[in-house]
C-alpha positions in Angstrom: 80.6 71.4 198.4 81.6 72.3 202.0 82.7 75.9 201.8 85.7 75.3 203.2 86.4 72.9 200.8 85.6 74.9 198.2 88.2 77.9 198.9 90.8 75.3 199.1 90.6 74.2 195.4 90.1 77.5 194.6 93.1 78.5 196.2 94.9 75.9 194.4 93.6 76.4 191.0 91.9 73.0 190.6 88.4 72.6 190.2 86.8 70.3 192.8 85.2 66.8 191.0 85.0 63.5 192.2 87.7 61.8 193.0 88.2 58.5 190.6 89.3 55.4 191.8 92.5 54.5 189.9 95.1 51.6 189.8 98.3 53.1 190.9 100.7 54.1 188.4 104.1 55.0 188.2 104.8 58.7 189.4 100.9 59.0 189.6 99.1 60.9 192.8 96.9 59.8 194.8 94.9 59.9 197.9 94.0 57.1 200.0 91.5 55.9 201.5 90.6 53.6 203.9 88.3 51.0 203.3 87.3 50.5 206.6 86.6 54.5 207.4 86.6 56.2 204.2 89.4 58.5 206.1 92.8 59.4 204.1 95.9 58.3 205.0 98.3 61.9 206.0 101.4 62.7 208.1 101.9 65.6 210.8 103.7 68.2 210.1 106.7 68.3 207.4 109.6 66.7 209.5 111.1 63.7 209.8 109.1 61.7 212.4 105.8 62.9 211.6 103.3 60.4 212.4 100.5 58.8 209.8 96.9 59.1 211.2 93.4 59.0 209.4 92.0 62.1 208.6 88.4 63.3 206.5 89.8 64.2 202.7 90.4 67.1 201.4 91.6 66.1 197.9 93.5 69.2 197.3 95.4 69.4 200.1 98.6 68.1 199.1 99.2 67.1 202.4 96.7 64.1 201.6 98.2 63.4 198.4 101.1 61.0 198.1 103.3 60.3 194.7 103.9 57.0 194.2 107.7 57.2 192.3 108.7 53.9 191.1 112.4 51.9 192.3 112.2 49.0 189.7 109.2 46.8 190.5 108.2 48.5 194.1 107.3 52.3 195.4 108.5 55.0 197.2 104.9 57.2 198.7 105.9 60.9 198.6 104.1 63.0 200.7 102.8 66.0 198.1 103.2 68.7 201.1 106.8 67.8 202.8 108.2 65.4 200.2 109.2 63.2 202.8 108.4 59.7 202.1 106.3 57.3 204.4 108.8 55.0 206.6 108.1 51.7 208.2 109.9 52.1 211.6 110.4 49.7 214.5 107.2 50.5 215.9 103.9 49.9 214.5 102.5 53.5 213.4 103.8 54.4 210.3 105.8 57.9 210.1 107.7 60.2 207.6 111.5 60.7 206.6 113.2 62.0 204.1 113.5 59.6 201.1 117.4 60.3 200.3 118.1 58.0 197.0 114.9 56.1 197.2 116.8 52.9 198.0 116.0 52.2 201.9 113.7 49.1 201.9 111.6 50.5 205.1 110.6 53.0 202.9 109.6 51.2 199.5 106.0 49.4 199.2 104.2 47.3 197.1 100.5 47.3 195.9 98.2 44.2 195.5 95.0 44.1 194.1 92.8 43.1 196.6 90.5 40.0 196.0 87.7 40.6 198.6 87.3 44.5 197.6 87.6 45.4 193.7 89.3 48.4 193.5 90.8 48.6 196.6 94.8 47.6 197.4 96.8 46.4 200.5 100.2 48.3 201.0 103.2 45.3 201.6 106.1 47.3 203.3 109.7 45.7 201.5 111.8 45.8 204.7 108.8 44.5 207.3 106.8 42.5 205.4 103.5 44.0 206.9 100.8 45.9 205.6 99.5 50.0 206.1 96.1 49.5 207.9 93.8 51.7 210.0 94.5 51.1 213.8 91.1 48.4 214.4 89.6 49.9 211.9 88.2 52.7 214.1 86.2 55.3 212.1 87.6 58.4 214.2 89.9 61.0 212.9 93.8 61.0 213.3 93.3 57.4 214.9 96.8 56.0 214.3 97.8 54.5 210.6 100.3 51.4 211.7 102.0 48.1 210.2 100.6 45.0 210.9 100.8 41.7 209.8 98.8 41.4 206.4 95.0 40.2 205.6 92.6 41.1 202.9 90.3 43.3 205.3 89.0 46.3 205.2 91.2 48.1 207.4 94.0 47.1 205.1 92.4 47.7 202.2 92.8 50.9 200.6 91.4 53.4 197.7 93.8 55.5 195.3 92.2 58.0 194.7 93.2 61.1 191.6 93.5 64.4 193.8 89.8 65.9 193.2 90.2 65.5 189.6 93.2 67.1 189.4 94.6 70.0 187.7 94.3 70.7 184.0 96.1 72.2 181.7 96.5 74.5 178.6 98.1 73.0 175.2 99.7 76.5 175.1 102.7 78.0 176.2 103.1 80.9 179.2 105.8 83.0 179.5 108.5 84.3 176.8 107.3 81.6 174.7 103.8 82.9 174.0 105.0 86.4 173.5 106.8 84.0 170.3 104.1 82.8 169.1 104.9 79.3 170.2 102.3 76.3 168.7 104.4 73.9 167.8 103.2 70.9 165.3 99.7 72.4 165.3 97.4 72.6 162.2 100.0 69.2 161.1 99.0 65.7 161.1 99.0 64.2 164.6 100.8 60.9 164.5 100.8 58.3 167.8 104.4 56.5 167.6 105.3 53.2 169.6 108.9 52.6 168.0 111.9 54.8 168.3 112.2 54.5 164.1 109.1 56.6 163.8 109.6 59.0 166.7 112.8 60.2 164.2 111.3 59.2 161.1 108.1 62.0 162.2 110.5 64.6 164.9 112.8 65.5 162.0 110.2 66.0 159.0 109.9 68.8 157.5 106.0 69.1 157.3 104.4 70.0 161.0 103.3 67.3 163.3 101.5 66.3 166.9 103.6 63.4 167.8 102.2 61.2 170.5 104.8 59.2 171.9 102.8 56.8 174.1 105.4 53.6 174.8 108.6 53.6 176.3 111.5 54.2 173.8 114.9 53.1 173.5 117.5 55.6 171.3 119.9 53.8 169.2 122.6 54.2 169.3 122.8 55.2 172.9 123.2 58.8 173.4 121.6 59.8 169.8 120.0 63.4 170.1 117.3 63.7 167.7 117.4 66.3 165.5 114.3 68.0 165.8 113.0 69.9 162.6 110.7 73.4 163.2 107.1 73.7 163.6 106.7 70.1 166.1 104.7 69.1 168.8 105.9 66.0 171.2 104.3 64.9 173.6 103.8 61.8 176.1 100.5 60.2 176.6 99.6 60.5 179.9 102.3 59.2 181.8 103.1 56.5 179.2 105.7 58.1 177.1 109.3 58.2 178.0 112.8 57.8 175.9 116.0 55.7 177.5 119.1 56.4 176.5 119.0 59.6 174.3 118.0 62.8 173.7 117.1 65.5 171.4 118.5 68.5 169.8 117.2 71.9 168.4 119.6 73.2 166.2 118.4 76.7 164.6 114.9 75.6 164.4 111.9 77.6 165.7 108.1 76.7 167.0 109.1 73.2 169.2 106.7 72.3 172.2 108.5 69.0 173.9 106.2 68.3 177.1 104.8 64.9 179.2 108.0 62.7 178.6 110.6 61.0 180.8 113.9 61.3 179.0 116.4 59.3 181.0 119.2 57.3 181.6 122.4 58.2 179.2 124.8 57.9 181.7 128.4 56.4 180.7 130.7 55.5 184.3 133.7 55.7 181.9 133.8 59.0 181.0 135.9 61.7 181.7 135.1 64.6 184.2 134.2 66.7 181.1 131.8 64.8 179.2 133.5 65.5 176.4 133.6 61.7 175.2 129.6 61.1 175.3 128.2 64.5 175.4 124.6 62.7 175.7 122.0 65.7 176.2 118.3 65.1 177.5 117.3 68.8 175.6 120.4 70.9 173.6 119.3 73.6 171.7 121.6 76.0 169.9 120.1 79.0 168.2 116.5 78.0 168.6 113.5 79.9 169.2 110.0 79.7 170.2 110.2 76.9 172.0 108.3 75.5 175.4 109.5 72.5 177.4 106.7 71.5 180.0 106.2 68.6 182.2 108.9 66.5 181.3 111.3 64.4 183.7 114.5 64.9 182.5 117.2 62.8 184.6 120.9 60.9 184.7 122.1 61.9 181.7 125.9 62.0 180.4 126.1 65.3 180.1 123.1 68.6 181.0 119.8 67.8 181.6 118.9 70.4 179.3 121.0 73.0 177.7 120.1 76.2 175.9 122.6 77.7 174.0 123.7 80.0 171.2 121.1 83.0 171.7 118.1 79.9 171.6 115.2 82.5 172.9 111.5 82.6 173.7 112.1 79.8 175.5 109.7 78.6 178.5 110.8 75.7 180.9 107.8 75.0 183.1 106.6 72.3 185.3 109.7 69.7 184.7 111.5 67.5 187.0 115.0 68.2 186.7 117.0 65.4 188.7 120.1 63.8 189.6 122.6 65.1 187.3 126.4 67.0 187.4 125.0 69.4 185.4 121.5 70.1 185.3 120.4 73.5 183.5 123.2 75.6 181.6 122.1 78.8 179.3 124.9 81.1 177.5 127.7 79.7 175.3 127.5 83.1 173.3 128.7 86.9 173.9 125.3 87.8 172.3 122.5 89.9 175.3 119.7 88.5 173.4 117.8 85.7 174.7 114.6 85.4 176.7 113.1 82.8 178.6 110.8 82.0 181.1 111.5 79.2 183.9 108.8 78.5 186.4 107.8 75.7 188.6 110.5 73.4 187.9 111.6 70.9 190.7 115.3 70.7 190.4 116.8 67.8 192.9 119.7 66.3 194.0 121.6 67.7 191.3 125.6 69.7 191.4 125.9 72.4 189.1 124.0 74.3 186.8 120.3 74.8 188.4 120.2 76.9 186.1 123.7 79.3 185.3 122.3 81.8 182.9 125.4 83.3 181.4 124.1 86.6 178.8 120.8 86.5 179.3 118.9 89.6 178.3 115.6 88.5 179.9 115.4 85.7 182.4 112.7 85.3 184.4 113.0 82.6 187.4 109.6 82.4 189.8 108.2 79.4 192.0 110.7 76.7 190.9 111.6 74.2 193.8 115.5 73.8 194.5 116.5 70.6 196.5 119.6 69.1 197.8 121.6 70.7 195.5 125.8 70.3 196.3 127.0 72.9 193.3 125.0 76.2 193.3 121.4 77.4 192.5 120.1 80.2 190.5 123.8 81.9 188.9 123.5 84.9 187.0 126.3 85.2 184.6 127.9 87.8 182.4 125.5 90.7 181.4 122.1 88.4 182.9 119.3 90.3 183.8 117.8 87.9 186.4 114.4 88.2 188.1 113.7 85.9 190.6 110.5 85.5 192.4 108.8 82.7 195.0 110.8 79.6 194.9 111.9 77.5 197.3 115.5 76.2 198.1 115.8 73.5 200.6 119.4 72.3 201.2 121.0 74.3 198.6 124.6 75.3 198.8 124.6 78.7 197.4 121.0 79.0 196.3 121.6 82.9 194.0 123.9 85.1 193.3 125.4 86.9 190.3 128.8 88.1 188.7 129.6 91.6 189.1 128.1 92.7 185.8 125.2 90.7 186.1 121.3 92.3 187.9 119.7 89.7 190.4 116.4 91.1 191.5 114.7 88.5 194.2 111.2 88.7 196.3 109.4 86.2 198.6 111.6 83.1 198.2 112.5 81.1 201.1 115.8 79.2 202.0 115.7 76.2 204.3 119.0 74.7 205.3 120.8 76.4 202.8 124.6 78.0 203.0 126.4 80.0 201.3 125.5 83.3 198.6 122.1 85.0 198.7 123.3 87.9 197.0 121.6 90.2 194.5 122.1 93.7 193.1 120.3 95.7 189.8 117.0 96.4 189.4 117.0 93.6 185.9 113.6 94.3 184.1 109.5 94.1 185.0 108.4 90.7 183.8 104.8 91.7 183.5 105.9 94.4 180.8 105.9 91.3 179.1 103.6 89.1 179.7 101.0 88.4 182.7 101.6 85.5 185.3 100.3 84.9 188.3 103.0 83.7 191.5 101.8 81.0 194.3 103.7 81.8 197.7 106.7 80.0 198.1 105.6 78.3 201.5 103.1 76.3 198.4 105.6 75.5 196.2 107.2 72.2 197.1 104.3 70.4 197.7 102.8 72.2 194.1 106.5 71.3 192.2 106.6 67.9 193.7 102.7 66.8 193.1 102.3 68.2 189.8 105.9 68.6 187.6 106.6 66.0 185.5 104.6 64.1 183.4 100.9 64.2 183.9 98.0 61.3 183.4 95.7 64.3 181.8 98.4 65.5 179.2 98.6 64.7 175.8 95.1 62.2 176.2 
């Protein structure tokens, strides 16, 4: 192994293993290698208009990684470094541009298995009908990647490789959830569920369970929040586990892990602005203890995506996509100041308020989060909260971070790009390392890391 590749792998905290070819799946992260050259698709820089070229593959480089984000039956290809979409403009050479809501046809692609080269795929643009091609089939570095009339030939055949083995993930939490001894259903019976009725049955049982969700499950009735009992792990099998039209409610329970799930879609168009009629949350916690919420994608819920209420404590929320909501992540609903929580490596995007709103929390540690396209406000320390904010990245965020007069907020190392409004700190807050150990990623790396690794992962729950 070349020293440069080894160093890159160590910096990203991954193990450099041989990449594995894969059939592209929803939200999978891949490098795309040309069959004609063996080189990988990348784009120049992180700005709109960056041109697509091929370069020698470095599987651990987020600039070479693409997330296949589903839009119905087609996909956006989102670059891991820039978080912009591969775009087919009116010119031949492909570019990157902001993804918006993901519905631009010139940024939507289909993947068709090659009949001439097993394990390779033809990548076709929805708007133009043309295919991604290594211009002329060249083996040269920085050769343009263009669109041209489709043909099942080597220059238009692409291998989707997993990024050098990816990261591996511990089955034990970090942060304040770890200090509380959170183990979920460990030691109980492990079950695999493929129906919503079975998920409800095992999640509400009095006995400890590790519940593997291996299907897309539709909540019944719509908006139902499963009342999870203590001592449970609910984990998606790879990227197969989804709960559609409902969520989870942790009421006065302890020792619960919810991981690697997609939880989505309870929006009710006829609801009132306060969401009082259809109070449908993704995950609601009232007086819960020792909870780990990790690697989920929670989106388009009618009320909050996550609500941590009424002294819920020893909570860690890590590596989640928390997206597309009026109210993303609310914390408080109490006059007590006892709660302790760690919030790190989450991608909060395309939300309005509560990203999060943190009221009367004794110790709130927020680090390495990526906030993108936030129209209401970002990290808000309210009441008597003591908040430490470290090495996060704010992109197009209104009021990235600020505090009430009584709250304390200490910030260091964060980056704001295209932000407006308040960036207010004050007070000494607390020292997180006196409670647990942790490692900070540089803020400049956060968009690439979080957009690649937040949300459900193929190697969790399998």
